C-alpha positions as CSV (number, residue, x, y, z in Angstrom):
1,M,-13.4,6.2,-9.3
2,L,-10.3,4.2,-8.8
3,Y,-9.9,2.8,-5.2
4,L,-8.0,0.6,-2.9
5,S,-9.4,-0.9,0.2
6,K,-7.5,-0.8,3.7
7,G,-7.7,-2.9,6.7
8,I,-7.8,-6.6,8.0
9,I,-11.0,-8.5,7.7
10,R,-12.1,-10.0,10.9
11,K,-15.2,-11.8,10.1
12,H,-17.0,-12.3,6.8
13,T,-20.6,-13.8,6.2
14,N,-22.6,-13.7,3.0
15,S,-23.9,-10.0,3.4
16,T,-21.4,-8.5,6.0
17,I,-17.6,-7.9,6.7
18,S,-16.0,-7.0,10.0
19,V,-12.9,-4.8,9.0
20,I,-10.3,-4.0,11.5
21,R,-8.8,-0.5,10.9
22,G,-6.5,0.8,13.7
23,E,-8.2,-0.2,16.9
24,Q,-11.6,-0.1,15.5
25,T,-13.8,-2.9,14.1
26,I,-16.1,-1.4,11.5
27,I,-19.1,-3.6,10.2
28,L,-19.8,-3.3,6.4
29,N,-23.2,-4.5,5.0
30,N,-24.4,-5.5,1.6
31,S,-23.0,-3.0,-1.0
32,K,-20.3,-1.7,1.2
33,A,-19.0,-5.0,1.9
34,D,-19.2,-5.9,-1.7
35,L,-17.3,-2.7,-2.8
36,W,-14.7,-3.0,-0.1
37,S,-14.1,-6.7,-0.9
38,K,-13.6,-5.6,-4.7
39,G,-10.6,-3.4,-3.7
40,K,-9.0,-5.6,-1.2
41,F,-6.3,-7.2,-3.3
42,G,-5.8,-4.7,-6.0
43,F,-7.2,-1.7,-7.5
44,A,-10.8,-1.7,-8.3
45,V,-12.7,1.0,-10.4
46,T,-16.5,2.0,-10.4
47,D,-18.4,4.8,-12.3
48,S,-21.8,4.3,-10.5
49,K,-22.9,7.4,-8.5
50,S,-24.1,5.4,-5.6
51,D,-20.9,3.4,-5.5
52,I,-18.9,6.6,-5.6
53,D,-21.0,8.0,-2.7
54,E,-20.5,4.8,-0.5
55,L,-16.9,4.9,-1.4
56,L,-16.5,8.6,-0.2
57,G,-18.2,7.3,3.1
58,M,-15.8,4.4,3.6
59,E,-12.9,6.8,2.7
60,N,-13.9,9.1,5.5
61,M,-13.7,6.0,7.8
62,G,-10.3,5.3,6.5
63,L,-11.5,1.9,4.9
64,V,-10.6,2.8,1.2
65,E,-8.3,5.4,-0.6
66,C,-9.7,6.9,-3.8
67,E,-8.8,9.0,-6.7
68,S,-11.2,10.2,-9.3
69,E,-9.0,9.3,-12.5
70,N,-7.7,5.8,-13.4
71,N,-4.3,6.1,-14.2
72,T,-0.8,5.2,-13.2
73,V,-0.2,8.6,-11.2
74,S,-3.8,8.3,-9.5
75,Q,-2.3,4.6,-8.5
76,Y,0.7,6.1,-7.3
77,F,-1.0,8.6,-5.2
78,I,-3.3,6.1,-3.7
79,L,-0.4,3.9,-2.5
80,T,1.3,7.0,-1.0
81,R,-1.5,7.3,1.5
82,C,-1.3,3.6,2.4
83,V,0.9,1.5,4.9
84,F,2.1,-1.7,3.6
85,C,2.9,-4.7,6.2
86,A,3.9,-8.2,5.6
87,S,1.0,-10.5,6.0
88,D,0.6,-13.8,7.8
89,E,-1.7,-15.2,5.2
90,K,0.7,-15.9,2.4
91,I,-1.7,-18.4,1.1
92,L,-0.6,-18.3,-2.3
93,K,2.9,-19.7,-2.4
94,L,3.9,-18.3,-5.9
95,S,7.4,-17.2,-6.7
96,L,8.5,-13.8,-6.5
97,S,10.4,-11.6,-9.0
98,K,13.7,-10.2,-7.7
99,L,11.9,-6.8,-7.1
100,E,9.2,-8.3,-5.2
101,K,11.7,-10.1,-3.1
102,D,13.7,-6.7,-2.6
103,I,10.6,-5.0,-1.7
104,M,9.5,-7.6,0.9
105,T,13.1,-7.7,2.4
106,W,12.6,-3.8,2.8
107,I,9.3,-4.1,4.3
108,E,10.3,-7.0,6.7
109,K,13.6,-5.8,7.8
110,A,13.7,-2.0,7.7
111,G,13.1,-1.3,11.2
112,I,10.6,1.3,10.3
113,R,7.4,1.3,8.2
114,L,8.7,2.5,4.8
115,S,6.3,4.6,2.7
116,V,5.8,3.8,-1.0
117,A,7.8,6.8,-1.9
118,E,10.6,5.5,0.3
119,I,10.6,2.1,-1.1
120,I,10.5,3.8,-4.7
121,Y,13.5,5.8,-3.7
122,L,15.6,2.9,-2.4
123,I,14.6,1.0,-5.8
124,E,15.3,4.1,-8.1
125,N,18.8,4.7,-6.2
126,K,19.7,1.1,-6.4
127,I,20.2,1.0,-2.5
128,K,20.5,-2.7,-1.8
129,P,18.7,-4.2,1.2
130,T,21.7,-5.1,3.3
131,K,22.3,-5.9,7.0
132,D,23.8,-2.4,7.8
133,L,20.4,-1.0,7.0
134,F,18.2,-3.3,8.7
135,Y,16.2,-3.4,11.9
136,E,15.7,-0.9,14.7
137,E,19.4,-0.5,15.4
138,N,20.2,0.6,12.0
139,R,17.0,2.7,11.4
140,Q,19.0,6.1,11.5
141,A,21.5,4.8,8.8
142,L,18.5,3.9,6.6
143,V,16.9,7.1,7.0
144,E,19.9,8.9,6.2
145,Q,20.2,6.9,3.0
146,I,16.7,8.1,1.8
147,Y,16.5,11.6,3.1
148,T,18.7,14.5,2.1
149,I,18.6,18.2,2.1
150,D,16.8,18.0,-1.3
151,N,13.9,15.8,-0.3
152,I,13.5,16.2,3.7
153,A,10.7,18.8,3.6
154,D,7.1,17.5,3.6
155,N,5.8,15.7,0.5
156,I,8.9,16.7,-1.5
157,L,10.0,12.8,-1.6
158,E,6.4,11.9,-2.8
159,N,6.6,14.5,-5.5
160,Q,10.0,13.4,-6.6
161,M,9.3,9.9,-6.8
162,Q,6.2,10.6,-8.8
163,E,8.6,11.0,-11.7
164,A,10.7,8.2,-10.9
165,T,11.6,5.8,-13.7
166,C,10.7,2.8,-11.7
167,R,7.5,4.1,-10.0
168,D,5.0,2.1,-12.1
169,E,7.1,-1.0,-11.7
170,V,7.2,-0.7,-8.1
171,V,3.6,0.1,-8.0
172,N,2.8,-3.0,-9.8
173,A,5.0,-5.2,-7.9
174,L,3.3,-3.9,-4.4
175,I,0.0,-4.9,-6.0
176,S,1.5,-8.2,-7.1
177,L,2.3,-8.8,-3.5
178,L,-1.0,-7.7,-2.2
179,R,-2.8,-10.1,-4.6
180,K,-0.3,-12.9,-3.8
181,R,-1.2,-12.3,0.0
182,Y,2.3,-11.5,1.0
183,L,1.3,-7.8,2.0
184,M,-1.7,-6.3,3.5
185,V,-2.7,-2.8,3.5
186,L,-3.3,-0.6,6.7
């Protein structure tokens, strides 16, 4: 099973982790804490029946997103169920690629929380992150750039972006930003 962990670590000891998810703080012990930690900064995989059972329980709590197959489409669909936010951590001051810089600009300045499908749409259609699309006052202009009569219905954009030529590149860039601590997953 492929998975990615969600939430913010509040406290960490040798055997427990306190994870903030929304307005809840959830304490994970032992194997759950270990599983959650493995998926915190990138995709993790397990085939163990007991791990899968624990992951499904954590998925019900909103702490992980899972897919049964380990492939690029599964990675994409996991990310479509996540919200990415800029992190205050940024412990690793590593250089960013142009794509990573563009993604960070969109996430930090868009004025709305962009979904992964929306980010892919912006990159796929070469919509540049410019001031006229930034912040709350330009939110409507950004939404009108992304949504058309062809993709406004529920899940249409997610399904369209599944076929985008830049999908895997954007997924990899998002995971790279997560590993570099520029992003967190909520």
